[in-house]
C-alpha positions as CSV (number, residue, x, y, z in Angstrom):
1,M,-29.3,129.5,72.5
2,K,-30.6,127.5,69.6
3,R,-31.7,129.5,66.5
4,L,-33.7,128.3,63.5
5,Y,-32.0,128.6,60.2
6,R,-32.7,127.2,56.7
7,S,-30.4,124.2,56.1
8,Q,-27.6,124.2,53.6
9,T,-27.1,120.4,53.6
10,N,-30.6,119.0,54.1
11,R,-32.5,120.9,51.5
12,K,-34.9,120.0,48.8
13,I,-36.4,123.4,47.9
14,A,-35.6,126.1,50.4
15,G,-34.1,124.2,53.3
16,I,-37.0,125.0,55.7
17,C,-37.9,121.4,56.6
18,G,-34.2,120.5,56.9
19,G,-33.6,123.5,59.2
20,L,-36.6,122.5,61.3
21,G,-35.2,118.9,61.5
22,E,-31.8,120.2,62.7
23,Y,-33.4,122.6,65.2
24,L,-35.7,119.9,66.7
25,D,-33.1,117.1,66.4
26,V,-35.5,115.1,64.2
27,D,-34.9,113.4,60.8
28,P,-35.8,116.0,58.1
29,T,-37.7,113.3,56.2
30,I,-40.2,113.1,59.0
31,I,-40.6,116.9,59.0
32,R,-41.2,116.7,55.2
33,L,-43.8,114.0,55.5
34,C,-45.6,115.9,58.2
35,A,-45.5,119.1,56.0
36,V,-47.0,117.2,53.0
37,I,-49.8,115.8,55.2
38,F,-50.4,119.2,56.8
39,G,-50.5,120.8,53.3
40,L,-53.0,118.3,52.0
41,A,-55.2,118.6,55.1
42,T,-55.3,122.4,55.1
43,G,-55.2,123.1,51.5
44,I,-52.3,123.5,49.1
45,I,-52.5,127.3,48.5
46,P,-52.4,128.4,52.2
47,F,-49.6,126.0,52.8
48,L,-47.6,127.3,49.8
49,V,-48.1,130.9,51.0
50,G,-46.9,130.0,54.4
51,Y,-43.9,128.1,53.0
52,I,-42.9,131.1,50.8
53,I,-43.2,133.5,53.7
54,G,-41.0,131.2,55.8
55,W,-38.5,131.1,52.9
56,F,-38.1,134.9,53.2
57,I,-38.3,135.2,57.0
58,I,-36.1,132.3,58.2
59,P,-32.4,133.3,57.6
60,D,-30.0,131.1,55.7
61,R,-27.2,129.8,57.9
62,S,-24.5,131.3,55.6
63,E,-26.1,134.8,55.9
64,S,-26.0,134.7,59.7
65,G,-22.2,134.1,60.0
């Protein structure tokens, strides 16, 4: 079973986009580009709040074992 983790290798800030890229088998750069477009389209503050919540909810790969 696949699990979503924050990436340790493909990270710029928290590793969320890198982890999504690894989970979906997609280049993390595409995920980051989509995240920027989504953030600009919906508003920066709601996007940042969601990103920070994801930072705390999505486990780091090293913490999971």
